[in-house]
C-alpha positions in Angstrom: 0.2 0.1 0.0 1.5 3.2 -1.0 2.0 6.0 1.4 1.7 9.3 1.0 3.4 12.1 3.0 1.6 15.4 2.9 3.3 18.6 3.3 1.5 21.1 1.3 -1.9 22.7 0.6 -2.3 21.2 -2.7 -1.4 17.5 -1.9 -3.8 17.9 1.2 -6.9 19.1 -0.9 -5.9 16.2 -3.6 -6.1 13.3 -0.7 -8.8 14.5 1.3 -11.2 14.7 -1.9 -10.1 11.1 -2.3 -10.9 10.2 1.2 -14.3 11.9 0.7 -15.3 8.9 -1.0 -14.1 6.1 1.3 -16.3 3.7 3.4 -14.2 4.6 6.8 -11.1 5.7 7.9 -8.6 4.6 10.0 -7.1 7.4 12.1 -4.4 8.1 14.5 -2.3 11.2 15.4 1.2 11.8 16.9 1.5 14.6 19.6 3.9 16.1 22.3 2.6 17.3 25.7 5.5 17.7 27.9 5.7 21.1 28.4 2.1 22.5 27.2 -1.3 22.1 29.1 -2.7 21.6 25.3 -1.4 18.5 22.9 0.6 20.2 20.2 -0.5 18.1 17.0 2.7 16.5 15.0 1.4 14.1 12.6 -2.4 13.1 11.3 -2.5 9.3 10.0 -5.2 8.1 7.7 -5.9 5.2 6.0 -9.1 3.9 3.9 -7.5 0.4 3.2 -6.3 1.5 -0.1 -3.9 4.4 0.8 -2.2 5.8 3.6 -1.6 9.7 4.2 0.8 10.9 6.7 -0.2 14.4 6.9 1.8 17.0 8.2 0.4 19.9 10.5 3.5 21.6 10.9 4.2 22.3 7.4 0.4 23.0 6.6 -1.6 25.7 8.2 -4.7 25.1 6.9 -6.5 21.9 7.8 -9.8 23.0 6.5 -10.1 20.4 3.9 -9.2 17.3 6.3 -11.6 18.5 8.9 -14.6 18.6 6.4 -13.5 14.7 6.1 -13.5 13.9 10.0 -16.1 15.6 10.7 -18.6 13.6 8.3 -20.3 11.6 10.6 -21.4 9.5 8.1 -17.9 8.2 7.7 -17.1 5.8 10.5 -13.5 6.9 11.8 -11.6 3.7 13.1 -9.0 4.5 16.6 -7.5 2.7 19.0 -8.0 4.2 22.1 -9.8 7.5 21.0 -9.7 9.5 23.7 -6.4 11.3 23.4 -6.9 11.9 19.6 -10.3 13.4 20.4 -9.0 15.4 22.9 -6.9 16.9 20.4 -9.5 17.7 17.9 -12.0 19.2 20.8 -8.8 21.5 21.2 -8.6 22.4 17.8 -12.1 23.1 16.8 -14.0 23.2 20.2 -15.8 19.9 19.1 -14.9 16.4 18.1 -15.9 14.0 15.4 -19.1 11.7 15.4 -18.9 8.2 14.2 -16.3 6.8 16.1 -15.7 3.2 16.3 -12.8 2.1 19.0 -11.0 -1.0 18.3 -9.7 -1.4 22.0 -13.4 -0.8 23.3 -14.6 -3.4 20.7 -11.9 -5.8 21.7 -12.9 -5.6 25.3 -16.3 -7.1 24.3 -14.8 -9.4 21.9 -12.8 -11.1 25.0 -9.0 -9.3 24.7 -9.0 -8.1 27.4 -9.9 -4.2 29.4 -7.5 -2.4 27.7 -5.7 -4.2 24.9 -2.7 -2.2 23.3 -2.9 -1.8 19.5 0.1 -3.9 19.1 -1.1 -6.7 21.3 -4.4 -6.5 19.5 -2.6 -6.6 16.0 -0.4 -9.1 17.0 -3.6 -11.7 18.1 -5.6 -10.9 15.1 -3.3 -10.3 12.6 0.0 -12.0 14.0 2.1 -9.2 12.8 4.6 -7.8 15.4 4.7 -4.1 15.0 7.9 -2.3 15.3 8.5 -0.3 18.5 11.5 1.6 18.4 9.8 4.8 17.4 7.6 4.9 20.8 9.8 8.1 22.3 10.6 9.8 19.0 10.2 13.5 18.9 7.3 13.9 16.1 7.6 17.6 16.2 11.4 17.1 15.0 12.0 17.8 11.3 12.7 16.5 8.9 11.0 12.9 9.9 13.2 9.7 8.8 11.6 7.2 6.5 11.5 4.7 9.5 9.3 7.3 11.3 7.0 7.5 8.5 6.9 3.8 8.3 6.1 3.5 12.0 3.3 5.8 11.5 1.9 4.4 8.6 2.0 1.2 10.7 -0.6 3.0 13.1 -3.4 3.0 10.7 -2.7 0.3 8.5 -3.5 -2.3 10.5 -5.9 -0.3 12.2 -7.8 -0.7 8.6 -7.6 -4.1 8.5 -8.9 -4.8 12.5 -11.8 -2.7 11.8 -13.7 -5.4 9.2 -12.8 -8.4 11.5 -14.1 -6.6 14.9 -16.8 -5.6 13.1 -17.7 -8.9 11.6 -17.4 -10.6 14.9 -19.2 -8.4 16.6 -21.7 -8.9 14.1 -21.9 -12.7 14.4 -22.4 -12.0 18.0 -25.3 -10.0 17.7 -23.1 -7.2 20.0 -22.5 -4.8 17.3 -25.2 -2.6 18.5 -23.7 -3.0 22.4 -21.3 -0.2 21.7 -23.6 2.2 20.8 -23.4 4.2 23.7 -19.7 3.8 24.3 -19.1 5.4 21.0 -21.1 8.2 21.7 -19.7 9.1 24.8 -16.4 9.4 22.9 -18.1 11.1 20.2 -19.7 13.7 22.6 -17.5 17.2 22.7 -18.7 17.7 26.5 -16.3 14.7 27.3 -13.2 16.7 26.6 -14.2 20.3 27.6 -12.0 21.1 30.8 -13.5 21.5 34.0 -11.7 23.6 36.3 -14.6 23.7 39.1 -14.6 19.4 39.1 -11.0 19.1 39.0 -9.9 18.9 42.4 -11.4 15.3 42.4 -8.5 14.1 40.3 -6.1 15.4 43.0 -3.2 13.0 44.4 -4.0 12.9 48.0 -7.4 14.3 48.7 -8.3 11.7 51.0 -6.4 13.5 53.4 -8.9 16.5 53.8 -12.3 17.1 54.9 -15.1 20.0 54.9 -13.3 23.2 54.7 -10.0 21.8 53.9 -11.6 20.2 51.0 -13.0 23.2 49.9 -9.9 25.1 49.9 -8.6 22.4 47.5 -11.4 23.0 45.3 -10.5 26.5 45.1 -6.7 26.2 44.7 -7.3 23.5 41.9 -9.8 25.7 40.1 -7.5 28.6 40.1 -4.4 26.3 38.9 -6.4 24.9 36.3 -7.4 27.9 34.7 -4.3 29.3 35.2 -2.3 26.3 33.5 -4.8 26.7 30.6 -4.2 30.7 30.3 -0.4 29.8 30.1 -0.4 26.9 28.2 1.4 24.8 31.1 1.0 21.7 32.4 -0.8 21.8 35.9 2.2 20.1 38.0 4.6 22.8 36.6 2.0 25.7 37.6 1.4 24.3 41.4 2.1 20.2 41.9 -0.6 18.0 43.7 1.4 18.1 46.8 1.6 21.7 47.3 -2.2 22.0 46.9 -2.8 19.3 49.3 0.0 20.6 51.9 -1.8 24.0 51.7 -5.1 22.7 52.0 -4.3 20.6 55.2 -2.4 23.5 56.7 -3.4 26.6 55.7 -1.2 29.5 56.2 -2.9 32.0 58.1 -1.3 35.4 56.6 0.8 36.0 53.3 3.9 35.8 55.2 3.4 32.3 55.9 2.5 31.7 52.4 5.6 32.8 51.3 7.2 30.4 53.5 5.7 27.5 51.3 8.5 25.4 49.9 6.3 24.5 46.9 5.9 28.0 45.6 8.5 30.2 44.0 8.5 34.1 45.1 8.3 35.1 41.7 4.8 33.2 41.6 3.5 34.5 44.5 4.7 38.0 43.5 1.7 37.7 41.0 -0.3 35.4 42.3 0.0 35.2 46.6 -2.9 37.4 47.4 -5.2 35.2 45.1 -4.0 32.5 46.9 -4.5 33.8 50.0 -8.1 34.7 49.4 -9.2 31.4 48.1 -8.1 30.0 51.1 -9.8 32.2 53.5 -12.8 31.7 50.9 -12.5 27.9 51.6 -12.2 28.4 55.4 -15.2 30.4 55.7 -17.3 27.8 53.7 -20.3 26.4 55.3 -20.1 22.8 56.1 -23.1 22.4 53.7 -21.4 23.9 50.9 -18.2 21.9 51.0 -17.2 19.1 48.7 -17.7 15.9 49.6 -15.6 12.7 48.5 -17.8 9.7 47.7 -18.4 7.9 50.9 -17.6 3.9 51.3 -19.4 2.4 53.4 -18.0 -0.9 54.9 -19.8 -4.1 54.3 -21.4 -6.2 57.0 -20.3 -9.7 57.0 -23.5 -11.1 55.7 -22.9 -8.4 53.0 -19.5 -9.4 52.2 -20.8 -12.8 51.5 -23.4 -11.5 49.5 -20.6 -9.7 47.4 -19.1 -13.3 47.0 -21.8 -14.3 45.4 -22.5 -11.8 43.0 -18.6 -11.9 41.9 -19.6 -15.3 41.1 -22.3 -14.2 38.6 -19.6 -11.8 37.2 -17.3 -14.6 36.8 -20.0 -17.0 35.2 -21.3 -14.0 32.9 -17.6 -13.7 31.8 -16.5 -17.1 31.0 -20.0 -17.7 28.9 -19.3 -14.8 27.0 -15.4 -14.9 26.6 -15.1 -11.8 28.6 -12.7 -10.7 31.1 -14.5 -10.0 34.2 -12.6 -6.6 34.9 -14.3 -5.9 31.5 -17.6 -6.3 33.2 -17.2 -4.5 36.5 -14.9 -4.7 39.8 -15.5 -6.0 43.1 -15.2 -1.8 44.4 -19.0 -1.7 41.8 -20.4 -4.7 43.7 -19.9 -3.3 46.8 -21.9 0.3 45.7 -24.7 -2.0 44.1 -25.0 -3.5 47.5 -25.3 -0.2 49.3 -28.1 0.8 46.8 -25.9 3.1 44.1 -27.8 2.4 40.5 -25.8 5.5 38.3 -23.2 2.8 37.2 -21.6 1.5 33.8 -22.8 -2.2 34.5 -26.1 -1.1 34.6 -26.3 0.8 31.3 -25.5 -0.3 27.5 -24.1 -3.8 26.6 -22.5 -4.4 30.5 -26.0 -4.1 31.6 -26.9 -6.8 29.0 -24.7 -9.1 30.1 -24.2 -8.7 33.8 -26.0 -5.6 35.3 -29.5 -6.9 34.8 -28.6 -10.4 36.2 -27.0 -8.9 39.3 -30.3 -7.0 39.7 -32.5 -9.9 39.4 -30.4 -11.6 42.2 -30.6 -9.2 44.5 -34.4 -8.9 44.2 -34.6 -12.5 44.8 -35.7 -13.2 41.2 -32.9 -15.5 40.3 -30.8 -17.7 42.3 -27.4 -19.4 42.0 -27.1 -23.4 42.4 -24.4 -25.8 42.3 -24.8 -29.1 40.0 -22.7 -31.9 39.2 -19.8 -29.9 39.5 -21.1 -26.8 37.8 -22.0 -23.7 39.7 -25.0 -22.6 37.6 -27.4 -19.1 37.5 -30.8 -19.3 37.3 -33.3 -16.6 36.4 
């Protein structure tokens, strides 16, 4: 299959005219993000099983012909582990392409593990060993070597071969439509929108905090996120998680004490010290009812622990019967939450509900039972 390296406007327009007629497009990107908040797009790879295009966004400033093709929701875009690729398109266009088919998500439903890598999936389905020598390459450096171009091409060459195989297997199992909600989530622009108000939930070490101290963390994490976006810097380079937690756990009572904080430079505090101090005071003055709350984990009783064991047995039976890893269906923590009454869970919607969720609810309501007969554990509903 011929590889087209596209580094000028005329070639891009021409190849996009070809791809506009394609039945599907295998898509991948290469990007760099070590020193920025936003990923820097370095390459876009596309294959329709007939031609491969390696598109250089560093050389081509107007990608609109390509975006017209990619944002045509009638043409499936086949991607492996689509989240990061879609995030790039969101930052470029404030929206993402529709019509996504994620081969990693599909692989889970076909019994290849919860988050199988692209190389491992290519090996299992196509018996091809991919070159891994360029995994740490600097994709922004020009000119690209032929080895780099070939490596990038393989990311979509075999992706285009995986798609019809997976689609056929899903169809044969009657599971093709089960992935609709998963793919809709990946095609929803709100999935990728920054959320400064909720970013505190991802802070390492937040479990040390309660009430007003958690309110301080919420305020400081939102400030850090907005500043990271404004300056286009990784949030950890603005303020580390460790410093955020320390400021929340032991809040300085005045600017002088804040200046003694080891995690903040004097130059940074010169510009932001008063803001940080006011956010700390605001957090300390937050009423209990307005403070953020961590998800409560209620310890199971001894009887509930036994019940969770029964539910896990049902999960393993379903996984075995459907040739899927139990971890793809749910975790033990999910079962604990189910027993405690939680219902807004992934395993109670989409294909997971079909395979396990509805059966667990039947068991909990007394409409199904586990039994042991002739050396076999059986689930009867």
